[in-house]
N, CA and C of each residue as an Amber inpcrd file, in Angstrom:
protein
   420
  -9.4550000  -7.6300000  23.9120000 -10.5320000  -8.5520000  23.5980000
 -10.6880000  -8.6350000  22.0820000 -10.6500000  -9.8540000  21.5420000
 -10.8640000 -10.0680000  20.1210000 -12.3360000 -10.3650000  19.8930000
 -12.9190000  -9.6990000  18.9270000 -14.3500000  -9.9040000  18.6510000
 -14.5650000 -10.4780000  17.2630000 -13.6100000 -11.2380000  16.7760000
 -13.7500000 -11.8850000  15.4830000 -12.9880000 -11.2470000  14.3450000
 -12.2490000 -10.1830000  14.5980000 -11.4480000  -9.5740000  13.5320000
 -10.3100000 -10.5240000  13.1990000 -10.1530000 -10.8320000  11.9210000
  -9.1550000 -11.8030000  11.4900000  -7.9560000 -11.1770000  10.7820000
  -8.0360000  -9.9580000  10.3740000  -6.9420000  -9.3190000   9.6510000
  -7.4400000  -8.0640000   8.9750000  -6.5870000  -7.4610000   8.2030000
  -6.9590000  -6.2500000   7.4670000  -7.3820000  -6.6530000   6.0590000
  -8.5960000  -6.3000000   5.6980000  -9.1270000  -6.6290000   4.3800000
  -8.6270000  -5.6460000   3.3210000  -8.5430000  -4.3720000   3.7090000
  -8.0920000  -3.3510000   2.7750000  -7.3680000  -2.2490000   3.5340000
  -6.4890000  -1.5890000   2.8180000  -5.7620000  -0.4420000   3.3420000
  -5.8830000   0.6650000   2.3050000  -6.1250000   1.8990000   2.7480000
  -6.2820000   3.0230000   1.8270000  -5.1490000   4.0230000   2.0070000
  -4.6570000   4.5020000   0.8870000  -3.7100000   5.6120000   0.8470000
  -4.2830000   6.6550000  -0.0970000  -3.8450000   7.8810000   0.0670000
  -4.3600000   8.9790000  -0.7350000  -3.2300000   9.5860000  -1.5520000
  -3.5090000   9.8470000  -2.8200000  -2.5150000  10.3330000  -3.7680000
  -3.0730000  11.5190000  -4.5270000  -2.1900000  12.2820000  -5.1160000
  -2.6480000  13.4310000  -5.8970000  -2.5730000  13.1830000  -7.4010000
  -1.9300000  12.0990000  -7.8130000  -1.7900000  11.7760000  -9.2270000
  -2.0220000  10.2720000  -9.3970000  -3.2490000   9.9050000  -9.7810000
  -3.5890000   8.4870000  -9.9010000  -2.7910000   7.7890000 -11.0000000
  -2.4780000   8.4760000 -12.0760000  -1.7010000   7.8550000 -13.1560000
  -0.2950000   7.5020000 -12.6850000   0.3480000   8.4200000 -11.9800000
   1.6790000   8.1460000 -11.4430000   1.6200000   7.0300000 -10.4090000
   0.5740000   7.0470000  -9.5910000   0.4150000   5.9960000  -8.5790000
   0.2170000   4.6370000  -9.2400000  -0.6280000   4.5750000 -10.2610000
  -0.8500000   3.3070000 -10.9510000   0.4310000   2.7990000 -11.5970000
   1.1720000   3.6980000 -12.2280000   2.4380000   3.2990000 -12.8520000
   3.3980000   2.7360000 -11.8090000   3.4380000   3.3310000 -10.6240000
   4.3350000   2.8700000  -9.5690000   3.8810000   1.5360000  -8.9890000
   2.6420000   1.4590000  -8.5440000   2.1700000   0.2530000  -7.8560000
   2.0320000  -0.9460000  -8.8040000   1.6060000  -0.7080000 -10.0410000
   1.4910000  -1.8040000 -11.0090000   2.8330000  -2.0680000 -11.6820000
   3.4620000  -1.0010000 -12.1700000   4.6960000  -1.1610000 -12.9310000
   5.9130000  -1.4940000 -12.1050000   6.1040000  -0.8100000 -10.9890000
   7.2970000  -1.0200000 -10.1710000   7.0770000  -2.1340000  -9.1480000
   5.9560000  -2.0790000  -8.4150000   5.7210000  -3.0810000  -7.3720000
   5.0240000  -4.3380000  -7.8910000   4.4910000  -4.2880000  -9.1090000
   3.9090000  -5.4780000  -9.7140000   2.5460000  -5.8890000  -9.1760000
   1.8110000  -4.9500000  -8.5740000   0.4810000  -5.2800000  -8.0680000
  -0.5320000  -5.2440000  -9.2110000  -1.5320000  -6.1120000  -9.1230000
  -2.5600000  -6.2090000 -10.1530000  -3.6830000  -5.2020000  -9.9060000
  -3.9910000  -4.3990000 -10.9260000  -5.1260000  -3.4780000 -10.8460000
  -6.4010000  -4.3140000 -10.9320000  -7.3080000  -4.1110000  -9.9650000
  -8.5660000  -4.8600000  -9.9980000  -9.7700000  -3.9660000 -10.2890000
  -9.6970000  -2.6940000  -9.9140000 -10.7850000  -1.7450000 -10.1820000
 -10.1700000  -0.3550000 -10.2960000 -10.6630000   0.4080000 -11.2480000
 -10.2560000   1.8200000 -11.2720000 -11.3620000   2.6700000 -11.8460000
 -11.4080000   3.8950000 -11.3620000 -12.3520000   4.8940000 -11.8470000
 -11.5380000   6.1630000 -12.0420000 -11.5000000   6.6320000 -13.2600000
 -10.6850000   7.7990000 -13.6010000 -10.9100000   8.9410000 -12.6210000
  -9.8450000   9.5540000 -12.2040000  -9.8290000  10.7160000 -11.3170000
 -10.2680000  10.4280000  -9.8840000 -10.7980000   9.2210000  -9.5850000
 -11.2680000   8.9410000  -8.2310000 -10.4300000   7.9120000  -7.4950000
 -10.1980000   6.7400000  -8.1100000  -9.4780000   5.6940000  -7.3890000
  -8.8930000   4.6480000  -8.3280000  -7.9380000   3.9040000  -7.7980000
  -7.4100000   2.7010000  -8.4330000  -7.1320000   1.7190000  -7.2950000
  -7.6430000   0.4840000  -7.4400000  -7.5190000  -0.5300000  -6.4060000
  -6.6590000  -1.6750000  -6.9340000  -5.8400000  -2.2420000  -6.0460000
  -4.8960000  -3.2970000  -6.4120000  -5.0870000  -4.5280000  -5.5370000
  -4.9120000  -5.6990000  -6.1260000  -4.8480000  -6.9360000  -5.3600000
  -3.4740000  -6.9660000  -4.7020000  -3.4490000  -7.2880000  -3.4230000
  -2.1930000  -7.3670000  -2.6740000  -2.2840000  -8.5960000  -1.7710000
  -1.8240000  -9.7400000  -2.2910000  -1.9880000 -10.9910000  -1.5520000
  -3.4680000 -11.2340000  -1.3460000  -3.8740000 -11.5890000  -0.1250000
  -5.2970000 -11.8200000   0.1250000  -6.0810000 -10.5240000   0.3520000
  -5.3990000  -9.3850000   0.4220000  -6.0620000  -8.1160000   0.6940000
  -6.0890000  -7.2030000  -0.5160000  -6.5280000  -5.9830000  -0.2810000
  -6.6550000  -4.9890000  -1.3400000  -6.0340000  -3.6770000  -0.8700000
  -5.2710000  -3.0540000  -1.7450000  -4.7210000  -1.7240000  -1.4980000
  -5.5620000  -0.7420000  -2.2990000  -6.1680000   0.2120000  -1.6040000
  -7.0180000   1.2200000  -2.2240000  -6.2350000   2.5280000  -2.3190000
  -6.1400000   3.0870000  -3.5070000  -5.5280000   4.3990000  -3.6860000
  -6.6130000   5.3480000  -4.1640000  -6.8030000   6.4100000  -3.3980000
  -7.8440000   7.3900000  -3.7030000  -7.2380000   8.7550000  -3.9920000
  -7.8830000   9.4900000  -4.8890000  -7.6610000  10.9140000  -5.0170000
  -8.4910000  11.5180000  -3.8770000  -7.8380000  12.1100000  -2.9030000
  -8.5370000  12.5890000  -1.6970000  -9.6580000  13.5680000  -2.0240000
  -9.4540000  14.4560000  -2.9770000 -10.4970000  15.4240000  -3.3260000
 -11.7630000  14.7260000  -3.8120000 -11.6110000  13.7030000  -4.6330000
 -12.7700000  13.0140000  -5.1940000 -13.4300000  12.0750000  -4.1940000
 -12.6610000  11.5120000  -3.2590000 -13.2800000  10.5860000  -2.2950000
 -14.0560000  11.3380000  -1.2160000 -13.9130000  12.6420000  -1.1570000
 -14.6750000  13.4450000  -0.1950000 -16.0430000  13.8590000  -0.7320000
 -16.3000000  13.5920000  -2.0060000 -17.5900000  13.9360000  -2.6140000
 -18.6110000  12.8640000  -2.2140000 -19.7270000  13.2560000  -1.6250000
 -20.7410000  12.2730000  -1.2260000 -21.2770000  11.4910000  -2.4240000
 -21.7000000  10.2550000  -2.1690000 -22.2620000   9.4050000  -3.2220000
 -23.5220000  10.0520000  -3.7960000 -23.6470000   9.9920000  -5.0760000
 -24.8190000  10.5500000  -5.7410000 -25.9250000   9.5060000  -5.8550000
 -27.0190000   9.8950000  -6.4770000 -28.1260000   8.9620000  -6.6940000
 -27.6500000   7.8140000  -7.5620000 -28.2530000   6.6490000  -7.3440000
 -27.9210000   5.4320000  -8.0880000 -26.4780000   4.9860000  -7.8870000
 -25.8750000   5.3940000  -6.7710000 -24.5250000   4.9550000  -6.4310000
 -24.5860000   4.2020000  -5.1120000 -23.5680000   3.4020000  -4.8680000
 -23.4870000   2.7130000  -3.5810000 -23.4010000   3.7540000  -2.4710000
 -24.0330000   3.5160000  -1.3390000 -24.0780000   4.5230000  -0.2640000
 -22.8130000   4.5530000   0.6030000 -21.6500000   4.5670000  -0.0400000
 -20.3910000   4.6490000   0.7020000 -20.2240000   6.0850000   1.1790000
 -20.0350000   6.2920000   2.4800000 -19.8750000   7.6550000   2.9870000
 -18.6400000   8.3410000   2.3940000 -18.7180000   9.6390000   2.2340000
 -17.5470000  10.4090000   1.8140000 -16.4630000  10.2040000   2.8670000
 -15.2340000  10.1010000   2.4350000 -14.1140000   9.8860000   3.3520000
 -12.8430000  10.3790000   2.6860000 -11.7620000  10.2760000   3.3670000
 -10.5030000  10.6590000   2.7630000  -9.6080000  11.3650000   3.7440000
  -8.4000000  11.5190000   3.3180000  -7.3920000  12.1760000   4.1350000
  -6.4450000  12.9240000   3.2020000  -5.7490000  13.8500000   3.7540000
  -4.7240000  14.5680000   2.9950000  -3.3950000  14.3480000   3.6850000
  -2.3650000  14.3050000   2.9090000  -1.0330000  14.1210000   3.4720000
  -0.5640000  12.6940000   3.3040000   0.6560000  12.4830000   3.7370000
   1.2930000  11.1920000   3.5480000   0.8170000  10.1730000   4.5730000
   0.6700000   8.9370000   4.1170000   0.2890000   7.8340000   4.9800000
   1.3660000   6.7630000   4.9560000   1.0160000   5.6060000   5.4830000
   1.9660000   4.4960000   5.5620000   1.2480000   3.1830000   5.3120000
   1.9040000   2.2840000   4.5930000   1.4320000   0.9150000   4.4110000
   2.6480000   0.0090000   4.4510000   2.4520000  -1.1750000   4.9940000
   3.5310000  -2.1530000   5.0800000   3.1000000  -3.4200000   4.3510000
   3.9600000  -3.8950000   3.4550000   3.7060000  -5.1160000   2.7070000
   4.4780000  -6.2650000   3.3540000   3.7940000  -7.3830000   3.5540000
   4.4450000  -8.5750000   4.1030000   5.3470000  -9.1650000   3.0270000
   6.5920000  -9.4830000   3.4060000   7.5440000 -10.0360000   2.4420000
   8.5030000 -10.9750000   3.1600000   8.7920000 -12.0990000   2.5500000
   9.7720000 -13.0280000   3.1000000  11.1660000 -12.4180000   2.9940000
  12.0080000 -12.6850000   3.9770000  13.3720000 -12.1500000   3.9700000
  14.1150000 -12.5470000   2.7000000  13.8520000 -13.7420000   2.1970000
  14.5450000 -14.2210000   0.9970000  14.2850000 -13.3310000  -0.2160000
  13.2230000 -12.5350000  -0.1970000  12.8960000 -11.6570000  -1.3240000
  13.3180000 -10.2060000  -1.1180000  13.8120000  -9.8740000   0.0590000
  14.1150000  -8.4660000   0.3700000  15.2440000  -7.8980000  -0.4810000
  16.3590000  -8.6310000  -0.6060000  17.4740000  -8.1010000  -1.3980000
  17.0640000  -7.8750000  -2.8420000  16.2510000  -8.7850000  -3.3820000
  15.7570000  -8.6140000  -4.7470000  14.8810000  -7.3770000  -4.8770000
  14.0660000  -7.1050000  -3.8690000  13.2150000  -5.9070000  -3.8960000
  14.0720000  -4.6470000  -3.8210000  15.0780000  -4.6500000  -2.9620000
  15.9760000  -3.4890000  -2.8620000  16.6220000  -3.2250000  -4.2170000
  17.1300000  -4.2690000  -4.8750000  17.7610000  -4.1010000  -6.1840000
  16.7460000  -3.6240000  -7.2230000  15.5550000  -4.2010000  -7.2100000
  14.5040000  -3.8210000  -8.1590000  14.1190000  -2.3530000  -7.9890000
  13.9280000  -1.9210000  -6.7360000  13.5830000  -0.5260000  -6.4910000
  14.7040000   0.4030000  -6.9430000  15.9410000   0.0120000  -6.6750000
  17.0870000   0.8260000  -7.1110000  17.1080000   1.0110000  -8.6180000
  16.8500000  -0.0660000  -9.3610000  16.8180000   0.0200000 -10.8270000
  15.6900000   0.9270000 -11.3080000  14.6110000   1.0020000 -10.5160000
  13.4690000   1.8590000 -10.8690000  13.6680000   3.2880000 -10.3760000
  14.8150000   3.5770000  -9.7600000  15.0880000   4.9260000  -9.2740000
  14.4200000   5.2670000  -7.9540000  13.9910000   4.2460000  -7.2110000
  13.3240000   4.4560000  -5.9270000  14.3530000   4.2980000  -4.8110000
  14.5250000   5.3530000  -4.0270000  15.5150000   5.3350000  -2.9490000
  15.0060000   4.5390000  -1.7500000  15.8950000   3.7820000  -1.1420000
  15.6010000   3.0880000   0.1090000  15.9420000   4.0610000   1.2360000
  14.9540000   4.3960000   2.0610000  15.1760000   5.3320000   3.1720000
  15.7690000   4.6500000   4.3910000  15.4060000   3.3860000   4.6070000
  15.9280000   2.6370000   5.7460000  15.8650000   1.1590000   5.4170000
  16.8410000   0.4160000   5.9220000  16.9160000  -1.0380000   5.7520000
  17.5730000  -1.5390000   7.0250000  16.8010000  -2.1740000   7.8930000
  17.3590000  -2.5560000   9.1910000  16.6400000  -3.7510000   9.7920000
  17.2110000  -4.2660000  10.8630000  16.6090000  -5.3530000  11.6250000
  16.0220000  -4.7900000  12.9040000  14.7750000  -5.1690000  13.1870000
  14.1160000  -4.7860000  14.4290000  14.7230000  -5.5850000  15.5850000
  14.4800000  -5.1780000  16.8260000  15.0320000  -5.9190000  17.9620000
  14.6720000  -7.4130000  17.9720000  13.5430000  -7.7920000  17.3720000
  13.1820000  -9.2070000  17.3310000  13.8000000  -9.9260000  16.1350000
  14.6230000  -9.2230000  15.3350000  15.3160000  -9.8230000  14.1990000
  14.6080000  -9.6830000  12.8700000  13.4010000  -9.1660000  12.8380000
  12.6630000  -8.9870000  11.5770000  13.2900000  -7.8490000  10.7700000
  13.3710000  -8.0420000   9.4730000  13.9330000  -7.0260000   8.5800000
  12.8270000  -6.1790000   7.9760000  13.0870000  -4.8760000   7.8620000
  12.1890000  -3.9320000   7.1880000  12.9890000  -3.0780000   6.2240000
  12.3710000  -2.7660000   5.0880000  12.9060000  -1.7480000   4.1820000
  11.8160000  -0.7040000   3.9810000  12.2190000   0.5490000   3.9250000
  11.2970000   1.6750000   3.7640000  11.6490000   2.4530000   2.5020000
  10.5990000   2.9080000   1.7950000  10.7600000   3.7210000   0.5920000
   9.4810000   4.5260000   0.4020000   9.4190000   5.3760000  -0.5960000
   8.2560000   6.2560000  -0.8170000   7.6520000   6.0220000  -2.1970000
   6.3300000   6.2300000  -2.2790000   5.6660000   6.2090000  -3.5760000
   5.7110000   7.6200000  -4.1650000   5.2310000   7.8310000  -5.3940000
   5.3080000   9.1690000  -6.0030000   4.5620000  10.2580000  -5.2260000
   3.5590000   9.8920000  -4.4050000   2.8240000  10.8830000  -3.6110000
   3.4900000  11.1590000  -2.2670000   4.5790000  10.4620000  -1.9700000
   5.2770000  10.6690000  -0.7070000   4.8240000   9.7590000   0.4100000
   3.9050000   8.8170000   0.1360000   3.4900000   7.8670000   1.1620000
   4.6710000   6.9870000   1.5530000   4.8080000   6.7130000   2.8230000
   5.8670000   5.8480000   3.3380000   5.4370000   4.3930000   3.1680000
   6.2310000   3.6350000   2.4240000   5.9460000   2.2230000   2.1990000
   7.0300000   1.3840000   2.8530000   6.6260000   0.2370000   3.3240000
   7.5400000  -0.6650000   4.0170000   7.2960000  -2.0810000   3.5170000
   8.3620000  -2.8330000   3.3770000   8.2790000  -4.2780000   3.1860000
   8.9210000  -4.8680000   4.4220000   8.2140000  -5.7740000   5.0860000
   8.7200000  -6.3420000   6.3330000   8.3590000  -7.8080000   6.4320000
   9.1880000  -8.5090000   7.1800000   8.8850000  -9.9030000   7.4740000
   7.6870000  -9.9610000   8.4140000   6.8680000 -10.9780000   8.2370000
   5.6740000 -11.1270000   9.0730000   6.0310000 -11.2330000  10.5460000
   7.1930000 -11.7700000  10.8540000   7.5500000 -11.9310000  12.2700000
   7.7640000 -10.5930000  12.9790000   7.7600000  -9.5000000  12.2400000
   7.8090000  -8.1910000  12.8790000   6.7120000  -8.0930000  13.9170000
   5.5470000  -8.6400000  13.6080000   4.4060000  -8.6260000  14.5200000
   4.1190000 -10.0120000  15.0730000   5.1160000 -10.8780000  15.0520000
   5.0170000 -12.2200000  15.6150000   3.9310000 -13.0620000  14.9650000
   3.7710000 -12.9020000  13.6470000   2.8120000 -13.6970000  12.8750000
   3.5960000 -14.8560000  12.2720000   3.0750000 -16.0520000  12.3500000
   3.7480000 -17.2050000  11.7640000   3.7800000 -17.0610000  10.2500000
   4.9600000 -17.2570000   9.6570000   5.0810000 -17.2260000   8.2080000
   4.6830000 -18.5710000   7.6400000   4.0310000 -18.5610000   6.5070000
   3.6090000 -19.8140000   5.8560000   4.7840000 -20.4590000   5.1610000
């Protein structure tokens, strides 16, 4: 049953070194930094959504007075995020990552023909670039 959810607005990953994460996501993947707070988080524009990178230790600290009442949250360990990418851009991304010293862990076609490439960020999070048709979403 769908109750009005239209998509994912934001995705969060947890890292232990925000500077290394920012260098990777902005410098290597080319995402735009939209908000950052030293030692706590750095947020990136990712198409119509937002990728949130948190220092897990700092995101577990409850909000103090005069702060937004966002509940403490966070996770430890490696997570996963998948970026939507047209097949026409995949080979260029593989080459770009290779030049940046980022190893491709897997590059394959799913049973429905959608292509995915997998690689890791500096914190060990599993990242994927995949065609939207992986989940049967119409590509624009």
